[in-house]
C-alpha positions as CSV (number, residue, x, y, z in Angstrom):
1,M,116.9,133.0,129.3
2,V,118.1,131.6,126.5
3,N,117.6,127.6,126.2
4,W,121.3,127.1,124.4
5,P,122.1,123.6,122.7
6,K,124.1,121.4,125.0
7,S,126.3,120.4,122.0
8,V,127.5,121.6,118.6
9,N,129.0,119.1,115.6
10,I,131.8,121.3,114.2
11,K,132.6,120.5,110.4
12,E,136.2,121.3,109.6
13,V,136.2,122.5,106.1
14,G,140.2,123.2,106.5
15,P,141.5,120.9,104.0
16,R,139.1,121.8,101.2
17,D,137.5,125.2,101.5
18,G,140.7,126.5,103.9
19,L,143.4,125.7,100.8
20,Q,141.6,126.5,97.7
21,N,142.1,130.0,97.8
22,I,145.7,130.4,99.1
23,K,148.4,131.6,97.3
24,A,150.6,129.0,99.0
25,L,150.8,125.7,97.2
26,V,151.0,123.4,99.9
27,S,152.1,119.7,99.6
28,T,150.5,116.8,98.8
29,E,152.7,115.3,101.8
30,D,151.7,118.2,103.7
31,K,148.1,118.0,103.4
32,I,148.3,114.4,104.2
33,N,149.8,115.1,107.6
34,W,147.7,118.2,108.4
35,I,144.4,115.8,107.8
36,N,146.2,113.1,110.0
37,K,146.6,115.8,112.9
38,L,142.9,116.7,112.4
39,S,142.0,113.3,112.6
40,H,143.1,113.3,116.2
41,T,141.8,116.2,117.7
42,G,138.2,114.9,118.2
43,L,136.3,116.2,114.9
44,S,134.1,113.7,113.9
45,Y,134.2,115.5,110.5
46,I,136.4,116.9,107.8
47,E,136.1,117.9,104.5
48,I,139.4,117.1,102.9
49,T,139.3,118.1,99.2
50,S,137.2,118.4,96.3
51,F,137.1,116.5,93.1
52,V,136.8,119.3,90.9
53,H,138.8,119.2,87.7
54,P,142.5,120.9,88.4
55,K,141.7,123.3,85.8
56,W,139.3,125.0,88.2
57,I,140.8,124.5,91.5
58,P,144.8,123.3,91.2
59,A,145.5,123.6,94.6
60,L,143.7,120.5,94.9
61,A,144.9,118.6,91.9
62,D,145.9,115.8,94.4
63,S,142.7,115.0,95.5
64,L,142.2,111.3,94.6
65,E,146.1,110.8,96.1
66,V,145.2,112.7,99.6
67,A,142.1,110.7,100.1
68,N,143.7,107.6,99.3
69,K,146.7,108.1,101.5
70,I,145.4,109.7,104.6
71,M,144.7,107.7,108.1
72,R,141.5,107.2,108.8
73,V,140.5,107.5,112.2
74,D,137.1,105.3,113.1
75,G,134.1,107.9,114.1
76,V,135.6,110.3,111.6
77,T,133.5,111.0,108.7
78,Y,135.7,112.4,105.3
79,A,134.2,114.4,102.8
80,A,134.6,115.8,99.6
81,L,133.2,118.1,97.4
82,V,132.1,116.6,94.2
83,P,130.6,118.9,90.9
84,N,129.7,115.9,88.5
85,Q,129.3,112.3,87.7
86,R,133.0,112.2,86.5
87,G,134.0,113.9,90.5
88,L,131.7,111.3,92.2
89,E,133.5,108.4,90.2
90,K,136.9,109.4,91.8
91,A,135.3,110.1,95.2
92,I,133.9,106.5,95.0
93,E,137.3,105.5,94.2
94,A,139.0,107.1,96.8
95,N,136.1,105.5,99.6
96,I,134.7,108.9,100.6
97,D,132.2,109.0,103.2
98,E,130.1,111.7,102.5
99,V,129.6,113.9,98.9
100,S,129.0,117.1,99.0
101,V,127.1,118.8,96.3
102,F,126.8,122.4,95.5
103,I,125.0,125.1,94.0
104,S,124.5,129.2,94.4
105,A,121.1,130.9,95.3
106,S,122.4,133.5,92.9
107,E,122.0,133.3,89.2
108,T,125.3,135.0,88.6
109,H,127.5,133.5,91.1
110,N,126.4,129.8,89.7
111,Q,127.4,130.8,86.5
112,K,130.9,132.1,87.1
113,N,131.2,129.0,89.8
114,I,129.5,126.0,87.9
115,N,129.3,127.6,84.6
116,K,125.5,127.0,84.5
117,S,122.3,128.4,84.9
118,I,120.7,126.7,88.2
119,E,117.7,125.5,86.4
120,D,120.5,123.3,83.9
121,T,122.2,122.5,87.5
122,Y,119.8,120.6,89.1
123,P,119.3,117.6,86.7
124,I,123.5,117.0,87.3
125,L,123.1,117.4,91.1
126,K,120.1,114.7,90.9
127,E,122.4,112.5,89.1
128,V,125.2,113.0,91.6
129,V,123.3,112.7,94.7
130,S,121.2,109.6,93.4
131,D,124.2,107.5,92.3
132,A,126.0,108.7,95.5
133,L,123.1,107.2,97.5
134,S,123.3,104.3,95.2
135,S,126.7,103.8,96.8
136,H,125.9,104.2,99.9
137,K,127.0,107.3,100.3
138,S,125.6,110.1,102.7
139,V,124.9,113.4,100.7
140,R,125.3,116.8,101.4
141,G,124.1,120.0,100.3
142,Y,125.9,123.5,100.1
143,I,123.9,126.6,98.7
144,S,126.6,129.6,98.3
145,T,125.4,133.8,98.6
146,V,122.3,132.8,100.8
147,F,122.6,135.9,102.8
148,G,124.1,138.2,99.6
149,C,126.1,138.1,96.4
150,P,129.0,139.9,94.6
151,Y,127.2,140.3,91.6
152,E,123.7,140.8,92.6
153,G,123.5,141.9,95.7
154,E,120.7,140.8,98.0
155,I,119.2,137.2,97.9
156,S,115.5,136.6,98.3
157,I,114.7,134.0,100.5
158,S,112.1,132.4,98.2
159,K,115.4,131.6,95.9
160,V,116.9,129.9,99.2
161,M,113.7,128.2,99.9
162,K,113.4,126.6,96.2
163,I,116.8,125.1,96.3
164,C,116.2,123.7,99.6
165,E,113.5,122.1,98.5
166,K,114.9,120.7,95.6
167,L,118.0,119.4,97.2
168,F,116.0,117.8,100.0
169,E,113.9,116.1,97.1
170,M,116.6,114.6,95.9
171,G,118.1,113.0,98.9
172,V,120.2,115.1,100.5
173,N,121.0,114.7,104.7
174,E,121.3,118.2,104.9
175,V,122.0,121.4,103.7
176,S,124.6,123.8,104.6
177,L,123.4,127.3,103.8
178,G,126.6,129.9,102.8
179,D,127.3,133.4,104.0
180,T,130.0,133.3,100.8
181,I,131.1,136.7,101.2
182,G,130.7,137.7,105.0
183,V,127.9,139.9,104.6
184,A,125.4,138.4,106.7
185,T,124.1,139.7,110.4
186,P,122.5,138.2,113.1
187,K,119.4,139.7,112.2
188,Q,119.3,138.2,108.6
189,V,120.3,135.4,110.2
190,E,117.3,135.0,112.1
191,D,115.0,136.0,109.4
192,V,116.3,133.7,107.1
193,L,116.3,130.7,109.5
194,A,112.8,131.6,111.0
195,I,111.4,130.8,107.4
196,L,113.2,127.2,106.8
197,L,112.8,126.2,110.2
198,K,109.3,126.4,109.2
199,Y,109.4,123.6,107.0
200,Y,112.8,121.9,107.8
201,S,114.2,120.4,111.4
202,T,117.1,121.8,112.8
203,D,119.6,119.0,112.4
204,K,118.8,119.5,108.2
205,I,120.4,122.8,108.6
206,A,124.1,123.6,108.9
207,M,125.5,127.2,108.7
208,H,128.4,128.2,106.9
209,F,129.7,131.8,107.8
210,H,132.7,133.7,106.5
211,N,134.2,136.3,108.6
212,T,134.8,139.0,106.2
213,R,133.1,142.0,108.3
214,G,133.9,140.2,111.5
215,T,130.4,139.1,112.0
216,A,130.7,135.7,111.9
217,L,130.5,134.4,115.6
218,A,127.9,137.0,115.9
219,N,125.9,134.8,113.7
220,V,126.8,131.6,114.8
221,T,125.2,133.0,118.1
222,A,121.9,134.0,116.1
223,S,121.9,130.4,114.9
224,L,122.4,128.5,118.4
225,M,119.4,130.7,119.8
226,L,117.3,129.5,116.8
227,G,118.7,125.7,118.1
228,I,120.9,125.0,115.1
229,T,123.9,122.8,116.0
230,K,125.7,122.2,113.0
231,F,128.6,124.7,111.7
232,D,131.1,124.6,109.3
233,S,135.1,125.8,110.1
234,S,137.9,125.8,108.9
235,I,141.1,126.2,111.4
236,G,142.6,129.5,111.5
237,G,139.7,131.0,109.2
238,L,141.6,130.2,106.2
239,G,139.6,130.3,103.3
240,G,137.2,131.7,100.6
241,C,135.8,131.5,97.1
242,P,137.7,131.7,94.0
243,Y,134.7,133.2,92.2
244,A,133.3,135.5,94.8
245,P,135.5,138.4,95.2
246,G,135.6,139.6,98.8
247,A,134.9,136.0,100.3
248,S,137.7,136.2,102.5
249,G,138.2,133.7,105.5
250,N,135.9,131.2,107.1
251,L,134.6,131.2,110.4
252,A,137.7,130.0,112.2
253,T,137.3,126.6,113.8
254,D,139.9,127.9,116.9
255,D,137.7,130.7,117.4
256,L,134.5,128.9,117.4
257,L,136.1,126.4,119.7
258,Y,136.6,129.2,122.2
259,M,133.4,130.7,122.5
260,L,131.7,127.5,122.6
261,D,133.6,125.9,125.5
262,R,133.2,129.3,127.3
263,M,129.5,128.8,127.1
264,N,129.9,125.4,128.1
265,I,128.7,123.8,125.0
266,E,130.2,120.5,124.5
267,T,132.3,120.0,121.2
268,N,134.1,117.0,121.9
269,V,136.9,118.6,120.0
270,S,140.5,119.3,121.5
271,K,141.3,123.1,121.8
272,N,145.1,122.0,122.4
273,K,145.3,119.8,119.4
274,I,143.4,122.1,117.1
275,H,145.9,124.6,118.5
276,H,148.9,122.6,117.2
277,A,147.0,121.6,113.9
278,A,146.6,125.2,113.3
279,L,150.4,125.6,113.7
280,Y,151.7,123.2,111.6
281,I,149.2,124.7,108.9
282,Q,150.8,128.1,109.5
283,D,154.1,126.9,109.0
284,V,153.3,125.3,106.0
285,I,151.5,128.4,104.4
286,G,154.4,130.7,105.5
287,E,152.1,133.4,106.4
288,P,150.1,134.2,109.9
289,L,146.7,132.4,110.0
290,F,143.7,134.6,110.4
291,S,141.8,133.9,113.6
292,Y,141.7,135.9,116.5
293,D,142.9,132.8,118.8
294,S,146.2,132.6,116.6
295,K,147.0,136.3,116.7
296,I,146.8,136.0,120.7
297,S,148.9,132.8,120.5
298,R,151.6,134.7,118.2
299,K,151.9,137.3,121.1
300,T,152.2,135.1,123.9
301,L,154.9,133.2,122.6
302,D,156.7,136.5,121.1
């Protein structure tokens, strides 16, 4: 018998990761309205934007305005992606609760995503993490392409281990392991976590799966079996990485909720309110969402 976790923490990344790579331009007002809806779903964590230069992610050029105008709810952590000191200054100005830094396990992807080598990225992240902690912000570290890279193929676990070690030495609270192009399988997830969990406790690790090949929920299940209880997801499966060809939609929050609910694993998130938030953003972007739940809902409505 599997000793399933009693509860799971869902980290909603839709307003950042979900919107950064879609064709539709979402207005600032719609972003704010959507985040406000998400804030009342029971989610305890929402990544609301990115303080990356607008030149690189034009869809999130209004990050400061969005962060300043949302209606914050007690008990919800509002996070943002921060690439450098300039981004951190804006994040602090916007009173972001948690700062997320990022790096890739693939040298080529890191160059395309950050325009720096992995070694040259470390000093930048160290300064951001140090200053964020000094400003009483919690810090999270993203590692992209953990399970595979569109340019280099398979990534060795030793590279992932080295980056984890560096990030935790800097003082990050947890590391999110990203399957950026959705190539991971449950066996691969098990292999990676079996090594990492020899050195780090489960509360230090989160998983960030993409559903490119339909394996995201299977990979969640493999993670749950090893005691992982933190998962990044995006309503409707929105999202992708602009610098990783083939990195289509994220693990869908609504599909994840359905599975966890049927497994009697507590999330404290309202499926009904998540559904309404999904319908809202679907109407805004004018395109069907990618989640199985949203497809079933559309058929029911038809």
